[in-house]
Structures are given as C-alpha cells and as structure tokens.
C-alpha positions as CSV (number, residue, x, y, z in Angstrom):
1,M,-12.9,-29.8,-4.8
2,V,-12.2,-27.6,-7.1
3,H,-10.6,-28.2,-10.3
4,L,-7.0,-26.8,-10.9
5,S,-7.9,-25.8,-14.0
6,N,-9.7,-23.1,-12.7
7,W,-5.9,-21.8,-11.0
8,F,-4.2,-22.2,-14.4
9,P,-4.2,-18.4,-15.7
10,I,-3.0,-17.5,-12.3
11,L,-0.2,-19.8,-13.0
12,I,0.7,-18.5,-16.0
13,L,0.5,-14.6,-14.5
14,F,3.1,-15.6,-11.7
15,A,5.2,-17.3,-14.4
16,L,5.0,-14.4,-16.3
17,A,6.1,-12.7,-13.9
18,V,8.7,-14.3,-12.9
19,V,10.4,-14.3,-16.4
20,M,9.6,-10.9,-16.7
21,V,11.5,-9.9,-13.3
22,L,14.3,-12.2,-14.6
23,V,14.6,-10.9,-18.2
24,L,14.6,-7.3,-16.5
25,T,17.3,-7.9,-14.1
26,F,19.2,-9.4,-16.8
27,L,19.0,-6.9,-19.3
28,S,19.7,-4.1,-16.9
29,W,22.7,-6.3,-15.7
30,Y,23.8,-6.6,-19.4
31,L,23.1,-3.2,-20.9
32,G,23.6,-0.9,-17.7
33,P,27.2,1.3,-17.4
34,K,29.5,-0.2,-16.3
35,R,32.5,2.3,-15.3
36,L,32.3,4.1,-12.0
37,T,33.6,7.4,-12.0
38,A,33.7,10.2,-9.1
39,I,30.2,11.4,-9.6
40,K,28.3,8.6,-9.9
41,A,29.8,7.3,-6.5
42,A,28.4,10.4,-4.8
43,P,25.6,10.5,-3.0
44,F,22.5,11.9,-4.3
45,E,19.3,12.6,-3.3
46,C,15.3,14.5,-4.7
47,G,17.6,16.1,-7.0
48,S,19.8,18.5,-4.7
49,E,23.4,17.5,-3.6
50,S,23.7,16.3,0.0
51,S,24.8,18.9,3.0
52,G,26.6,17.6,5.8
53,P,27.3,14.6,7.5
54,A,24.8,11.8,7.2
55,R,24.8,11.0,10.7
56,D,23.3,14.5,12.1
57,R,21.2,13.9,15.3
58,F,17.8,14.2,15.6
59,G,15.4,15.5,18.8
60,V,13.5,13.0,20.7
61,K,10.0,15.1,19.7
62,F,10.8,14.6,15.7
63,Y,10.8,10.4,16.5
64,M,7.0,11.0,18.7
65,L,5.9,13.2,16.2
66,A,6.7,10.3,13.4
67,L,5.1,7.7,15.6
68,L,2.1,9.3,16.3
69,F,1.9,10.3,13.2
70,I,2.3,6.2,11.4
71,V,-0.6,5.9,14.9
72,F,-2.9,8.0,13.8
73,D,-2.9,7.1,10.4
74,V,-3.4,3.6,10.9
75,E,-6.6,4.6,12.8
76,A,-7.9,6.4,9.7
77,V,-7.6,3.6,8.3
78,F,-10.0,1.7,10.3
79,L,-12.0,4.6,10.1
80,Y,-12.8,4.3,6.2
81,P,-14.5,1.1,6.0
82,W,-16.6,1.1,8.9
83,A,-17.4,5.0,7.6
84,V,-18.9,3.0,4.4
85,L,-20.9,0.2,5.9
86,F,-22.2,2.5,8.6
87,Q,-25.9,1.9,7.9
88,D,-25.2,-1.9,7.3
89,L,-23.4,-2.3,10.9
90,G,-25.8,-0.3,12.8
91,W,-25.6,0.4,16.6
92,T,-23.4,-3.0,17.1
93,G,-21.0,-1.5,14.9
94,F,-21.1,2.2,16.4
95,V,-20.8,1.1,19.9
96,V,-17.7,-1.2,18.3
97,M,-16.5,1.7,17.0
98,A,-17.1,3.6,19.9
99,V,-14.6,1.5,21.9
100,F,-12.0,2.2,19.2
101,L,-11.8,5.4,19.6
102,L,-12.2,5.6,23.0
103,P,-8.8,5.2,23.6
104,V,-7.1,6.7,20.0
105,V,-9.5,10.4,21.5
106,I,-7.6,10.2,25.0
107,G,-4.4,9.4,23.6
108,L,-4.7,12.3,21.1
109,V,-6.0,14.8,23.6
110,Y,-2.9,13.7,26.1
111,E,0.2,14.1,23.2
112,W,-1.5,17.7,23.0
113,K,-1.4,18.6,26.4
114,K,1.7,17.1,26.6
115,G,2.9,19.0,23.7
116,A,4.6,15.8,21.6
117,M,3.0,17.4,18.3
118,E,5.5,20.5,18.4
119,L,8.8,20.3,17.0
120,G,9.9,23.8,18.2
C-alpha cells in the first residue's frame, strides 16, 4: 500500500494552485477598471479593428480544409512516438504502423484528387 506521505507534496502543490487562482481572480476583480466606455466595449481582435459583420458565411471548402488539417495533424502526433521507438518495435511495429498509415494515405490521395485542398 502506498503511504499517503508520498502524496503530501502533490496535495500541497494542488492547494497552492487553488489558492493562487482564487487570489489572482479576486485581485483582478478588485483592482481592475470598473467603468465601461464605448472604446472598451468595441470588438477588437489581433491588434486591428474589425471589418464587416461577424456573421459572414464561409464556403464548405474552408471547413473541409480545416477538418483535413486537423485529421492529418492528429495522424502526425501518432507518427512521432513510433519514429522514436522504431528500432525497439521491430517488424511488428512496422507492420502495425503500415496498417495504420494505409487508409490515411489512401484518404489523402482521394482528397487531393477531389480538389478538397484547394480553396480557390
């Protein structure tokens, strides 16, 4: 059985984090500005004034490209640990990763041929 004394530093760290969150939240509320002006209420993004309505429509191709980016980005996350442990995994690891990558590569070729990666 694990002694609870081993977990005491983690409990202290957790308690310190909770206290810091509460103190900083209270200080920002107490010391922060209270008056709302027209300039403070105006929308502001990335250092430039907003232009046009916020409800503009985007084409489906934009969302498809974003979805493809997320899917292939997640695939890259799985490739990194495999590449690091490539020699330790041997042929079994190679075959498993080949089975994993085959549908990904087929999907990439399919999307490329369909023109889903072009916004224009």
